[in-house]
C-alpha positions in Angstrom: 0.0 0.0 0.1 3.0 2.4 0.8 4.7 1.9 -2.1 1.7 2.3 -4.5 0.7 5.4 -2.8 4.4 6.8 -3.4 4.2 5.6 -7.2 1.1 7.1 -7.3 2.0 10.3 -5.8 5.5 10.5 -7.7 4.2 10.1 -11.0 1.5 12.6 -10.7 4.0 15.1 -9.9 5.1 16.6 -13.7 1.2 17.0 -14.2 0.6 18.8 -10.9 4.2 20.9 -11.4 3.6 21.9 -14.8 0.5 23.5 -14.9 0.6 25.4 -11.8 4.7 26.7 -13.5 2.9 27.7 -16.4 -0.1 29.3 -14.9 -3.2 30.8 -17.3 -4.8 28.4 -19.0 -3.1 25.2 -18.0 -3.4 25.9 -14.1 -7.2 26.6 -14.6 -7.6 23.6 -17.1 -6.0 21.7 -14.0 -7.9 23.1 -11.5 -11.4 22.7 -13.9 -10.5 18.9 -14.7 -9.7 18.4 -10.7 -13.1 19.8 -10.0 -15.1 18.4 -12.6 -13.8 15.0 -10.7 -14.3 15.8 -7.5 -17.6 16.6 -7.5 -19.1 13.9 -9.7 -17.9 11.7 -6.4 -18.7 14.1 -4.0 -22.0 13.5 -5.8 -21.8 9.9 -6.0 -21.3 9.6 -2.0 -24.0 12.5 -0.5 -27.0 11.8 -2.8 -29.6 9.9 -0.9 -30.1 7.1 -3.2 -33.4 6.7 -2.9 -34.2 9.7 -4.4 -35.3 10.6 -8.1 -33.0 13.6 -8.8 -29.7 11.4 -8.6 -29.3 12.8 -11.9 -30.5 15.5 -14.3 -30.9 20.1 -13.7 -29.5 20.0 -10.2 -25.7 18.1 -11.4 -25.4 19.8 -14.7 -25.9 23.3 -12.8 -23.4 22.2 -10.0 -21.1 20.9 -12.4 -21.2 23.9 -15.5 -21.2 26.3 -12.3 -17.7 24.7 -11.0 -16.2 25.3 -14.4 -18.1 29.1 -14.9 -17.0 29.9 -11.3 -13.0 28.6 -11.5 -12.9 30.7 -14.9 -14.4 33.6 -13.3 -11.8 33.4 -10.7 -9.0 34.2 -13.6 -11.2 36.9 -15.0 -13.9 38.6 -12.8 -13.3 36.9 -9.4 -16.7 39.5 -8.6 -18.5 37.5 -10.3 -17.5 33.9 -8.3 -20.6 34.4 -5.6 -23.1 35.6 -8.5 -22.6 32.1 -9.7 -22.8 30.5 -6.6 -26.3 32.6 -5.7 -27.9 31.9 -9.8 -27.0 28.0 -9.1 -29.2 28.3 -6.0 -32.2 30.2 -7.7 -32.1 27.9 -11.6 -32.3 24.9 -8.3 -34.7 25.9 -6.2 -36.7 26.5 -9.7 -36.4 23.2 -10.6 -37.2 21.5 -7.4 -40.9 23.5 -7.7 -41.1 21.3 -10.9 -40.0 17.9 -8.2 -41.4 18.5 -4.6 -45.3 17.1 -5.7 -43.5 13.6 -6.5 -39.9 14.1 -4.7 -40.0 13.9 -1.1 -36.2 14.0 -1.5 -35.9 17.3 -3.5 -34.8 19.7 -0.8 -32.7 17.9 0.8 -30.5 17.0 -2.6 -30.9 20.5 -3.1 -28.8 21.1 -0.2 -26.5 18.5 -1.0 -25.7 20.2 -4.6 -25.5 23.3 -3.3 -23.2 22.0 -0.5 -21.0 20.4 -2.9 -20.8 24.0 -5.2 -19.7 25.6 -2.2 -17.5 22.7 -0.8 -15.1 21.8 -3.9 -15.5 25.3 -6.6 -15.4 27.7 -4.0 -11.9 26.6 -2.8 -10.4 25.4 -6.1 -11.5 29.1 -7.2 -9.6 30.7 -4.6 -6.3 28.8 -5.8 -6.5 30.6 -9.1 -6.8 34.3 -7.3 -4.1 33.3 -5.2 -1.1 31.9 -8.5 -2.3 35.2 -10.5 -1.4 37.6 -7.3 2.1 38.2 -6.1 4.1 35.8 -5.5 1.2 33.5 -6.8 3.4 30.1 -8.1 5.3 30.1 -5.5 2.2 30.8 -2.4 0.2 27.5 -4.6 3.8 25.1 -4.3 4.0 26.4 -0.6 0.3 25.8 0.0 0.9 22.3 -1.2 3.9 21.0 0.5 2.7 21.9 2.6 -0.7 20.0 3.2 1.0 17.1 1.4 3.9 17.2 4.2 0.9 17.0 6.8 -0.7 14.1 5.4 1.7 12.1 5.5 3.9 13.1 8.7 -0.1 12.1 10.0 -0.2 9.0 8.4 3.1 7.6 9.2 3.2 8.9 12.8 -0.8 7.5 12.9 0.6 4.4 11.3 3.9 3.7 14.0 3.2 5.9 16.7 -0.8 6.1 16.7 -2.4 5.1 20.4 -5.1 7.4 21.2 -8.2 7.5 18.3 -8.4 11.2 17.5 -12.0 10.6 16.3 -13.4 7.0 15.8 -17.4 7.8 15.0 -15.5 9.7 11.8 -12.9 8.0 11.3 -11.2 4.8 13.5 -7.9 5.0 12.0 -6.7 8.1 13.0 -5.2 9.6 16.2 -4.4 11.7 18.2 -0.2 10.8 17.6 -0.9 10.9 14.2 -2.3 14.9 14.0 0.6 15.6 15.7 2.5 14.2 13.9 0.9 16.5 11.0 1.1 19.4 12.5 5.0 19.3 13.1 5.5 18.0 9.2 3.0 21.2 8.3 5.7 22.7 10.5 9.0 22.0 9.3 7.6 21.7 6.3 6.1 25.2 5.7 9.4 27.0 7.5 12.2 25.2 5.1 9.4 26.8 2.1 9.0 30.0 4.3 12.8 30.6 4.3 14.2 29.4 0.9 11.0 30.8 -1.2 9.0 33.7 0.9 12.6 34.6 2.9 9.9 38.3 3.3 6.8 37.1 5.1 7.1 37.7 9.1 7.8 34.0 10.4 5.9 34.7 13.6 2.6 35.4 11.4 4.2 32.3 9.4 4.0 29.4 12.5 0.4 30.2 12.8 -0.1 30.2 8.9 1.6 26.5 8.7 -0.5 25.5 11.9 -4.3 27.1 10.7 -3.1 25.8 7.4 -2.4 22.8 9.1 -5.5 22.6 11.3 -7.5 23.2 8.4 -7.0 20.3 6.3 -7.2 17.0 8.8 -10.4 18.6 9.5 -10.8 18.8 5.8 -10.2 14.9 5.7 -12.2 14.5 8.7 -15.5 15.8 6.9 -15.3 14.4 3.5 -14.9 10.6 5.9 -18.3 11.7 7.4 -19.8 11.7 4.1 -17.7 8.3 3.4 -19.4 7.0 6.3 -22.4 7.9 6.1 -22.8 6.4 2.3 -21.0 3.5 3.5 -18.1 4.0 1.0 -14.4 3.5 1.3 -13.0 6.1 -0.9 -14.7 8.3 -3.0 -13.4 6.5 -6.4 -10.6 4.6 -7.7 -9.1 7.1 -10.1 -5.1 6.8 -8.4 -4.0 4.1 -7.1 -3.1 3.2 -3.5 -5.0 7.4 -3.0 -9.1 6.8 -4.3 -10.6 9.5 -6.0 -9.7 12.9 -6.3 -11.7 13.8 -3.3 -9.5 12.0 -1.5 -7.1 13.3 -2.2 -7.7 16.8 -2.1 -9.9 16.8 0.6 -7.4 18.2 3.1 -6.8 21.0 0.1 -9.7 22.2 0.2 -10.2 23.3 3.3 -6.6 25.1 3.7 -7.4 26.7 0.4 -9.8 29.6 2.1 -6.9 30.1 5.7 -3.8 30.6 2.8 -6.6 32.9 0.6 -6.8 35.2 3.7 -4.0 35.3 5.0 -2.3 36.1 1.6 -5.1 38.9 0.6 -6.4 40.2 3.6 -3.7 39.6 6.5 -0.3 39.8 4.9 
């Protein structure tokens, strides 16, 4: 399992590094594909299997909205919130035509809107970060911190884990793994900051490392809630040893807004 995870991760690096380095349309395409796949996996997990509207207009609306949000983040970020509202209006209108015959329609609309906020919105923030000053460095900075935390938590939990972190959601995760992940966040974040972003103040940087790491762990557990409620292990199987795209970016989705707030509004 460990070898498969490393082979998959290393094989995927060129497809990740090149679009981030080039930026512009290459980065947009990367995020658009990730958004599309992750949303499809989310819908498979979250939608009530008894519903009559598992597929249809609300899914198409969400997939289209996600793509438009990422494109808008590149061209006019102010449109992002308008697109979220427009999706809600369209989905709400559709629900009026289905409510009589489908008792699950309101539940599904709520899950659809949640999916749009959960996946395309953070990915849109990535576009804004990439287009800003030192954008490429900040994207790699964020990815290194998140992935280091994931690796640190995995190995610390595997070899040192004794105390369960949140057993009702994810029985395999431990307090020791969580601490190991935060330690990896700080170590890798500090190394990256010292080499590539030396102008950042150390005090606020340490806080940023910890908040990104903590948010990433919450994001990981948040997705685990969905999978546990649906009785599935992985969101997909596209990445051997890792599961689906959503399994790979679940921590990143919660960490992105933290980095966005710090970069755009604090630093």
